[in-house]
Biopython code that builds the backbone (N, CA, C, O; Angstrom):
import numpy as np
from Bio.PDB.StructureBuilder import StructureBuilder

atoms = [
    (1, "MET", "N", (8.443, 21.381, 6.162)),
    (1, "MET", "CA", (8.244, 20.475, 5.048)),
    (1, "MET", "C", (7.382, 19.278, 5.469)),
    (1, "MET", "O", (6.484, 18.873, 4.731)),
    (2, "ILE", "N", (7.648, 18.726, 6.625)),
    (2, "ILE", "CA", (6.853, 17.593, 7.101)),
    (2, "ILE", "C", (5.417, 18.039, 7.342)),
    (2, "ILE", "O", (4.476, 17.298, 7.056)),
    (3, "ARG", "N", (5.252, 19.238, 7.864)),
    (3, "ARG", "CA", (3.914, 19.765, 8.125)),
    (3, "ARG", "C", (3.108, 19.882, 6.827)),
    (3, "ARG", "O", (1.930, 19.530, 6.791)),
    (4, "THR", "N", (3.744, 20.374, 5.772)),
    (4, "THR", "CA", (3.092, 20.500, 4.467)),
    (4, "THR", "C", (2.712, 19.130, 3.916)),
    (4, "THR", "O", (1.627, 18.957, 3.360)),
    (5, "LEU", "N", (3.596, 18.172, 4.071)),
    (5, "LEU", "CA", (3.335, 16.813, 3.602)),
    (5, "LEU", "C", (2.151, 16.185, 4.341)),
    (5, "LEU", "O", (1.294, 15.547, 3.731)),
    (6, "LEU", "N", (2.118, 16.376, 5.657)),
    (6, "LEU", "CA", (1.009, 15.830, 6.447)),
    (6, "LEU", "C", (-0.318, 16.496, 6.083)),
    (6, "LEU", "O", (-1.347, 15.825, 6.008)),
    (7, "CYS", "N", (-0.300, 17.803, 5.858)),
    (7, "CYS", "CA", (-1.519, 18.510, 5.453)),
    (7, "CYS", "C", (-2.011, 18.008, 4.093)),
    (7, "CYS", "O", (-3.211, 17.812, 3.898)),
    (8, "SER", "N", (-1.096, 17.804, 3.170)),
    (8, "SER", "CA", (-1.459, 17.292, 1.843)),
    (8, "SER", "C", (-2.068, 15.902, 1.937)),
    (8, "SER", "O", (-3.054, 15.597, 1.267)),
    (9, "LEU", "N", (-1.479, 15.076, 2.764)),
    (9, "LEU", "CA", (-1.988, 13.718, 2.949)),
    (9, "LEU", "C", (-3.386, 13.738, 3.562)),
    (9, "LEU", "O", (-4.265, 12.993, 3.130)),
    (10, "ALA", "N", (-3.589, 14.579, 4.553)),
    (10, "ALA", "CA", (-4.899, 14.684, 5.200)),
    (10, "ALA", "C", (-5.957, 15.152, 4.212)),
    (10, "ALA", "O", (-7.072, 14.630, 4.213)),
    (11, "LEU", "N", (-5.631, 16.116, 3.378)),
    (11, "LEU", "CA", (-6.585, 16.604, 2.379)),
    (11, "LEU", "C", (-6.905, 15.529, 1.343)),
    (11, "LEU", "O", (-8.057, 15.387, 0.932)),
    (12, "ALA", "N", (-5.907, 14.783, 0.927)),
    (12, "ALA", "CA", (-6.124, 13.719, -0.059)),
    (12, "ALA", "C", (-7.038, 12.630, 0.500)),
    (12, "ALA", "O", (-7.936, 12.152, -0.193)),
    (13, "VAL", "N", (-6.809, 12.243, 1.742)),
    (13, "VAL", "CA", (-7.624, 11.198, 2.365)),
    (13, "VAL", "C", (-9.056, 11.679, 2.557)),
    (13, "VAL", "O", (-9.998, 10.936, 2.280)),
    (14, "SER", "N", (-9.231, 12.902, 3.023)),
    (14, "SER", "CA", (-10.592, 13.407, 3.249)),
    (14, "SER", "C", (-11.340, 13.580, 1.930)),
    (14, "SER", "O", (-12.544, 13.334, 1.871)),
    (15, "ALA", "N", (-10.650, 13.998, 0.877)),
    (15, "ALA", "CA", (-11.298, 14.143, -0.428)),
    (15, "ALA", "C", (-11.740, 12.782, -0.965)),
    (15, "ALA", "O", (-12.829, 12.662, -1.528)),
    (16, "SER", "N", (-10.916, 11.772, -0.798)),
    (16, "SER", "CA", (-11.268, 10.424, -1.257)),
    (16, "SER", "C", (-12.467, 9.884, -0.496)),
    (16, "SER", "O", (-13.358, 9.276, -1.089)),
    (17, "ALA", "N", (-12.494, 10.100, 0.802)),
    (17, "ALA", "CA", (-13.609, 9.625, 1.615)),
    (17, "ALA", "C", (-14.902, 10.336, 1.226)),
    (17, "ALA", "O", (-15.963, 9.714, 1.178)),
    (18, "THR", "N", (-14.817, 11.620, 0.952)),
    (18, "THR", "CA", (-15.998, 12.384, 0.544)),
    (18, "THR", "C", (-16.546, 11.870, -0.775)),
    (18, "THR", "O", (-17.756, 11.706, -0.925)),
    (19, "LEU", "N", (-15.666, 11.615, -1.727)),
    (19, "LEU", "CA", (-16.113, 11.102, -3.026)),
    (19, "LEU", "C", (-16.753, 9.731, -2.881)),
    (19, "LEU", "O", (-17.780, 9.460, -3.503)),
    (20, "ALA", "N", (-16.170, 8.877, -2.083)),
    (20, "ALA", "CA", (-16.718, 7.532, -1.892)),
    (20, "ALA", "C", (-18.094, 7.590, -1.244)),
    (20, "ALA", "O", (-19.008, 6.879, -1.662)),
    (21, "CYS", "N", (-18.244, 8.415, -0.247)),
    (21, "CYS", "CA", (-19.532, 8.520, 0.442)),
    (21, "CYS", "C", (-20.595, 9.172, -0.426)),
    (21, "CYS", "O", (-21.743, 8.728, -0.440)),
    (22, "SER", "N", (-20.228, 10.209, -1.142)),
    (22, "SER", "CA", (-21.220, 10.893, -1.974)),
    (22, "SER", "C", (-21.685, 9.990, -3.111)),
    (22, "SER", "O", (-22.850, 10.054, -3.505)),
    (23, "GLY", "N", (-20.807, 9.157, -3.642)),
    (23, "GLY", "CA", (-21.202, 8.228, -4.691)),
    (23, "GLY", "C", (-22.209, 7.224, -4.195)),
    (23, "GLY", "O", (-23.169, 6.906, -4.896)),
    (24, "HIS", "N", (-22.007, 6.725, -3.004)),
    (24, "HIS", "CA", (-22.935, 5.746, -2.431)),
    (24, "HIS", "C", (-24.295, 6.382, -2.153)),
    (24, "HIS", "O", (-25.327, 5.766, -2.417)),
    (25, "GLN", "N", (-24.311, 7.587, -1.632)),
    (25, "GLN", "CA", (-25.569, 8.257, -1.328)),
    (25, "GLN", "C", (-26.351, 8.542, -2.598)),
    (25, "GLN", "O", (-27.575, 8.417, -2.604)),
    (26, "LYS", "N", (-25.681, 8.918, -3.657)),
    (26, "LYS", "CA", (-26.366, 9.179, -4.926)),
    (26, "LYS", "C", (-27.080, 7.923, -5.411)),
    (26, "LYS", "O", (-28.223, 7.982, -5.865)),
    (27, "GLN", "N", (-26.402, 6.798, -5.312)),
    (27, "GLN", "CA", (-26.970, 5.551, -5.794)),
    (27, "GLN", "C", (-28.227, 5.185, -5.022)),
    (27, "GLN", "O", (-29.237, 4.821, -5.624)),
    (28, "THR", "N", (-28.182, 5.275, -3.718)),
    (28, "THR", "CA", (-29.334, 4.864, -2.928)),
    (28, "THR", "C", (-30.477, 5.863, -3.056)),
    (28, "THR", "O", (-31.641, 5.464, -2.999)),
    (29, "GLN", "N", (-30.184, 7.134, -3.224)),
    (29, "GLN", "CA", (-31.225, 8.141, -3.319)),
    (29, "GLN", "C", (-31.895, 8.129, -4.694)),
    (29, "GLN", "O", (-33.024, 8.602, -4.823)),
    (30, "SER", "N", (-31.233, 7.605, -5.714)),
    (30, "SER", "CA", (-31.791, 7.661, -7.054)),
    (30, "SER", "C", (-32.764, 6.520, -7.343)),
    (30, "SER", "O", (-33.460, 6.559, -8.358)),
    (31, "CYS", "N", (-32.830, 5.516, -6.487)),
    (31, "CYS", "CA", (-33.754, 4.405, -6.703)),
    (31, "CYS", "C", (-35.154, 4.798, -6.247)),
    (31, "CYS", "O", (-35.323, 5.411, -5.192)),
    (32, "VAL", "N", (-36.153, 4.443, -7.047)),
    (32, "VAL", "CA", (-37.539, 4.764, -6.720)),
    (32, "VAL", "C", (-38.067, 3.783, -5.681)),
    (32, "VAL", "O", (-37.448, 2.749, -5.431)),
    (33, "ALA", "N", (-39.181, 4.097, -5.088)),
    (33, "ALA", "CA", (-39.787, 3.232, -4.077)),
    (33, "ALA", "C", (-40.031, 1.841, -4.648)),
    (33, "ALA", "O", (-40.510, 1.700, -5.774)),
    (34, "GLY", "N", (-39.705, 0.828, -3.878)),
    (34, "GLY", "CA", (-39.896, -0.559, -4.317)),
    (34, "GLY", "C", (-38.687, -1.130, -5.029)),
    (34, "GLY", "O", (-38.702, -2.288, -5.446)),
    (35, "THR", "N", (-37.634, -0.326, -5.174)),
    (35, "THR", "CA", (-36.408, -0.811, -5.794)),
    (35, "THR", "C", (-35.230, -0.556, -4.865)),
    (35, "THR", "O", (-35.285, 0.301, -3.984)),
    (36, "VAL", "N", (-34.172, -1.314, -5.080)),
    (36, "VAL", "CA", (-32.943, -1.173, -4.299)),
    (36, "VAL", "C", (-31.748, -1.158, -5.248)),
    (36, "VAL", "O", (-31.837, -1.625, -6.384)),
    (37, "TRP", "N", (-30.616, -0.610, -4.763)),
    (37, "TRP", "CA", (-29.408, -0.552, -5.581)),
    (37, "TRP", "C", (-28.728, -1.911, -5.609)),
    (37, "TRP", "O", (-28.513, -2.525, -4.564)),
    (38, "ASP", "N", (-28.384, -2.388, -6.824)),
    (38, "ASP", "CA", (-27.680, -3.653, -7.004)),
    (38, "ASP", "C", (-26.257, -3.337, -7.455)),
    (38, "ASP", "O", (-26.057, -2.785, -8.537)),
    (39, "ASN", "N", (-25.271, -3.684, -6.631)),
    (39, "ASN", "CA", (-23.877, -3.389, -6.960)),
    (39, "ASN", "C", (-23.387, -4.154, -8.179)),
    (39, "ASN", "O", (-22.551, -3.645, -8.925)),
    (40, "GLN", "N", (-23.880, -5.346, -8.395)),
    (40, "GLN", "CA", (-23.428, -6.147, -9.535)),
    (40, "GLN", "C", (-23.833, -5.516, -10.863)),
    (40, "GLN", "O", (-23.020, -5.421, -11.783)),
    (41, "THR", "N", (-25.079, -5.088, -10.963)),
    (41, "THR", "CA", (-25.568, -4.509, -12.220)),
    (41, "THR", "C", (-25.385, -3.010, -12.270)),
    (41, "THR", "O", (-25.564, -2.391, -13.320)),
    (42, "GLN", "N", (-25.020, -2.407, -11.113)),
    (42, "GLN", "CA", (-24.857, -0.950, -11.010)),
    (42, "GLN", "C", (-26.128, -0.222, -11.427)),
    (42, "GLN", "O", (-26.081, 0.784, -12.135)),
    (43, "SER", "N", (-27.281, -0.756, -10.969)),
    (43, "SER", "CA", (-28.559, -0.130, -11.282)),
    (43, "SER", "C", (-29.577, -0.493, -10.200)),
    (43, "SER", "O", (-29.316, -1.328, -9.334)),
    (44, "CYS", "N", (-30.739, 0.152, -10.269)),
    (44, "CYS", "CA", (-31.822, -0.151, -9.338)),
    (44, "CYS", "C", (-32.580, -1.371, -9.847)),
    (44, "CYS", "O", (-32.885, -1.481, -11.034)),
    (45, "VAL", "N", (-32.878, -2.282, -8.926)),
    (45, "VAL", "CA", (-33.645, -3.472, -9.290)),
    (45, "VAL", "C", (-34.835, -3.584, -8.347)),
    (45, "VAL", "O", (-34.827, -3.029, -7.248)),
    (46, "LYS", "N", (-35.850, -4.302, -8.786)),
    (46, "LYS", "CA", (-37.055, -4.481, -7.980)),
    (46, "LYS", "C", (-36.723, -5.213, -6.696)),
    (46, "LYS", "O", (-36.025, -6.227, -6.708)),
    (47, "SER", "N", (-37.231, -4.688, -5.579)),
    (47, "SER", "CA", (-36.986, -5.288, -4.279)),
    (47, "SER", "C", (-37.821, -6.554, -4.125)),
    (47, "SER", "O", (-39.022, -6.550, -4.394)),
    (48, "VAL", "N", (-37.174, -7.645, -3.686)),
    (48, "VAL", "CA", (-37.864, -8.919, -3.498)),
    (48, "VAL", "C", (-37.894, -9.244, -2.029)),
    (48, "VAL", "O", (-36.840, -9.348, -1.401)),
    (49, "ASN", "N", (-39.076, -9.408, -1.458)),
    (49, "ASN", "CA", (-39.220, -9.797, -0.053)),
    (49, "ASN", "C", (-39.554, -11.273, 0.016)),
    (49, "ASN", "O", (-40.455, -11.749, -0.674)),
    (50, "SER", "N", (-38.809, -12.007, 0.868)),
    (50, "SER", "CA", (-39.070, -13.453, 0.967)),
    (50, "SER", "C", (-39.922, -13.793, 2.151)),
    (50, "SER", "O", (-40.230, -14.964, 2.373)),
]
sb = StructureBuilder()
sb.init_structure("model")
sb.init_model(0)
sb.init_chain("A")
sb.init_seg("    ")
for serial, (resi, resn, name, xyz) in enumerate(atoms, 1):
    if name == "N":
        sb.init_residue(resn, " ", resi, " ")
    sb.init_atom(name, np.array(xyz, "f"), 0.0, 1.0, " ", f" {name:<3s}", serial, name[0])
structure = sb.get_structure()
């Protein structure tokens, strides 16, 4: 029973980590050249170099 519980927990944690990482990669890959992902607006914005 403990073994089953530990396996379930491991699968849940790995699935959550995969979803979090894949979401971040989608955001950065979807921005066109010259733009960057803005977490506040949840969209690509023009990159500003100072």
